[in-house]
C-alpha positions in Angstrom: -61.9 14.8 -4.7 -63.5 14.4 -1.1 -63.5 11.3 1.3 -64.7 7.5 -0.1 -65.9 7.0 3.3 -67.7 9.8 5.7 -64.7 9.8 8.9 -64.9 11.2 12.2 -61.9 13.2 13.6 -61.1 13.5 17.1 -59.1 14.7 19.8 -58.1 13.0 23.3 -55.5 13.0 25.1 -53.8 15.0 22.2 -53.8 12.7 20.0 -55.5 13.4 17.0 -57.6 10.7 15.0 -60.2 9.8 12.3 -62.7 6.9 12.5 -65.0 5.9 9.8 -68.4 6.2 10.9 -72.0 5.2 10.4 -72.7 2.0 7.4 -68.5 2.9 6.3 -67.0 1.5 9.0 -67.0 -1.9 7.3 -65.3 -0.4 4.6 -62.3 0.9 6.2 -61.8 -0.8 9.9 -58.9 1.1 10.6 -57.8 4.7 12.5 -55.5 6.8 11.4 -53.2 8.9 14.1 -53.2 12.6 12.7 -50.9 16.3 13.6 -53.0 18.9 13.1 -52.3 19.9 9.3 -53.5 16.5 8.5 -57.1 16.6 10.0 -57.2 20.2 8.7 -57.5 17.9 5.1 -59.1 15.0 6.7 -62.0 18.1 7.4 -61.9 19.9 4.1 -62.0 16.9 2.5 -65.9 15.2 4.2 -66.9 18.2 1.4 -66.5 17.7 -2.1 -62.9 20.3 -2.7 -59.4 20.6 -4.8 -55.9 19.8 -3.8 -56.0 23.7 -5.6 -58.6 25.0 -2.8 -57.5 22.4 0.3 -53.4 24.4 -1.0 -54.6 27.6 -0.1 -56.4 27.0 2.9 -53.7 25.6 4.3 -51.9 28.3 3.3 -53.3 31.0 5.0 -53.4 29.0 8.3 -50.0 27.5 8.6 -48.5 30.7 6.7 -45.1 30.6 8.2 -44.9 27.7 5.8 -43.5 27.9 2.7 -46.3 27.1 0.0 -44.0 24.2 -1.7 -43.1 22.5 1.2 -47.9 22.7 2.4 -48.0 21.6 -1.5 -45.7 18.4 -1.2 -46.9 17.9 1.7 -50.2 18.3 0.3 -49.5 15.4 -2.5 -47.9 13.0 0.0 -50.6 13.3 2.5 -53.3 13.2 -0.5 -51.5 10.5 -2.4 -51.5 7.9 0.4 -54.8 8.3 1.3 -55.3 7.0 -2.2 -53.3 4.2 -1.7 -55.6 2.4 0.7 -58.6 3.7 -0.9 -59.9 6.4 0.8 -59.6 9.4 -1.7 -62.4 10.0 -4.8 -61.7 11.9 -8.0 
């Protein structure tokens, strides 16, 4: 799975956002406001990856969080991206 559009993640005034860039900006006109884990997921989705690979990386990065909690949040975020047409499986 990967993003259906090319997105750039940026931080401005302490806020993290993702916007479609290049020709894909015509496909998605909005902006995603992200927390750090969501930004990490978007960055990972710029390349073809699997939910399992993303989960493993997040568990390593956020070792203080329960793997089950990370899995649930990841599933919810991926479902949101899919509903917006931003995710290719």
